[in-house]
C-alpha positions as CSV (number, residue, x, y, z in Angstrom):
1,M,8.6,-1.1,-22.0
2,G,5.5,-2.5,-20.9
3,E,5.0,-5.1,-23.1
4,N,5.2,-8.2,-20.6
5,L,2.7,-7.5,-17.8
6,Q,1.5,-10.5,-15.9
7,K,-1.2,-10.4,-13.1
8,V,-0.1,-11.0,-9.6
9,D,-2.4,-11.3,-6.7
10,P,-0.9,-9.8,-3.5
11,P,-2.0,-11.3,-0.1
12,H,-4.3,-8.5,0.7
13,G,-7.4,-7.6,-1.1
14,D,-7.6,-3.5,-0.6
15,N,-4.6,-2.3,-2.7
16,H,-3.7,1.5,-2.7
17,Q,-0.2,2.2,-3.9
18,L,2.6,0.2,-6.1
19,W,6.2,1.3,-6.3
20,I,8.2,-0.2,-9.1
21,D,12.0,0.7,-8.6
22,P,12.9,2.3,-11.8
23,N,16.4,0.9,-11.9
24,D,15.4,-2.8,-11.1
25,T,11.7,-3.5,-12.2
26,K,11.3,-6.8,-10.5
27,R,11.8,-4.7,-7.1
28,M,8.4,-3.5,-6.1
29,V,6.6,-2.4,-2.6
30,Q,2.7,-2.4,-2.5
31,A,0.6,-0.8,-0.1
32,N,-2.7,-2.1,1.2
33,D,-5.1,-1.7,4.3
34,G,-3.1,-4.5,6.0
35,G,0.2,-2.9,5.7
36,G,2.5,-3.7,2.7
37,T,4.0,-6.4,0.6
38,V,7.7,-6.3,-0.8
39,T,9.1,-8.4,-3.6
40,F,12.5,-8.7,-5.5
41,D,11.5,-11.0,-8.1
42,G,8.7,-9.4,-9.6
43,G,6.1,-11.4,-7.4
44,N,7.3,-14.8,-9.1
45,R,7.6,-16.6,-5.9
46,G,5.2,-14.6,-3.7
47,P,6.3,-11.6,-1.4
48,A,9.5,-11.7,0.1
49,F,8.0,-10.4,3.2
50,I,4.8,-8.6,4.3
51,I,4.9,-5.4,6.5
52,S,1.8,-5.8,8.7
53,R,0.1,-3.0,10.6
54,R,-2.0,-5.3,12.9
55,P,-0.7,-5.2,16.7
56,R,0.8,-8.4,17.8
57,C,0.7,-9.9,21.3
58,T,3.2,-11.7,22.8
59,T,2.7,-13.4,26.3
């Protein structure tokens, strides 16, 4: 375990937490000042979706 690590750049620079699913290590949730990032493939194709804390204005 831990022999095959690779660098993945999340879309936000100020990162705080990383949760890795113990049953599926390709599923991860990363928290940052902008919200969070979720991946289901270990970050190979980028984030599956981004959770934003920024308010959105609709007109």
